[in-house]
C-alpha positions in Angstrom: -18.0 10.3 -0.9 -17.0 9.5 2.7 -13.3 9.6 3.7 -11.1 10.3 6.7 -9.6 13.8 6.7 -6.1 12.6 7.6 -3.6 9.8 7.0 -3.8 6.8 9.3 -0.7 4.7 9.8 -1.1 1.0 10.5 0.8 -2.2 10.8 -0.7 -5.6 10.1 0.0 -8.2 12.7 -0.5 -11.9 12.5 -2.1 -13.6 15.6 -2.4 -17.2 16.4 -2.9 -19.5 13.4 -4.1 -17.6 10.3 -5.8 -14.7 12.1 -4.6 -11.1 11.9 -5.5 -7.5 12.8 -4.2 -4.0 12.2 -2.5 -2.0 14.9 -2.9 1.7 14.4 0.2 3.9 14.9 -2.2 6.8 14.4 -5.2 6.2 16.8 -8.6 7.0 15.5 -11.7 8.5 17.2 -15.0 6.8 17.6 -16.4 9.2 14.9 -13.7 8.1 12.5 -14.5 4.5 13.3 -18.1 5.2 12.4 -16.9 6.5 9.0 -14.9 3.3 8.4 -18.0 1.3 9.3 -20.0 3.2 6.7 -17.3 3.1 4.0 -17.0 -0.7 4.3 -20.7 -1.4 4.9 -19.6 -3.1 8.1 -21.7 -6.1 9.3 -23.0 -6.3 12.8 -20.2 -8.8 13.5 -17.5 -6.3 12.3 -19.1 -3.6 14.5 -19.2 -5.9 17.5 -15.5 -6.9 17.1 -14.5 -3.3 17.0 -16.5 -2.1 20.0 -15.2 1.2 21.4 -15.9 3.6 24.2 -17.2 6.9 22.8 -14.4 8.8 24.6 -11.5 6.5 23.9 -9.1 6.4 20.9 -9.1 3.2 18.8 -5.7 1.6 18.3 -6.7 -1.8 16.7 -9.1 -2.9 14.0 -10.2 -6.5 13.6 -9.5 -8.8 10.6 -13.0 -8.6 9.1 -13.1 -4.8 9.0 -9.5 -4.6 7.7 -10.3 -7.0 4.9 -13.0 -4.7 3.7 -10.8 -1.6 3.9 -7.9 -3.3 2.2 -10.1 -4.7 -0.6 -11.0 -1.1 -1.6 -7.3 -0.4 -2.1 -6.1 -3.5 -4.0 -5.9 -3.7 -7.8 -7.6 -7.1 -7.7 -10.7 -8.7 -6.1 -9.7 -9.9 -2.6 -10.8 -13.5 -2.1 -8.7 -14.7 0.8 -6.1 -13.6 3.3 -3.5 -15.8 5.0 -1.3 -14.7 8.0 2.0 -16.3 8.7 5.3 -15.5 10.4 6.3 -13.3 7.4 3.1 -11.2 7.4 -0.3 -11.3 5.7 -0.9 -12.6 2.2 -3.7 -11.1 0.1 -5.0 -13.5 -2.5 -7.5 -12.7 -5.3 -8.6 -12.5 -8.9 -7.7 -9.7 -11.3 -10.5 -7.3 -12.0 
């Protein structure tokens, strides 16, 4: 089982309209980002939206990749997310 070897602190931020992203208080390395890609079975689009320089630390993750990560933690099947001024809503069906 793949996992990161440390705790990553993040904050979810709404952007314009209903879009959102996660800002990481604990930056991650390119190797850790590759692990997240593998854990979430990231699509080419997810990978393209989270492009990184091999030597830089990553401080943000796009909505698509975040949805896949959060879906693994929720006690229900994630169907939809909605961002507003109050935060991000996670909507789904019980498992």
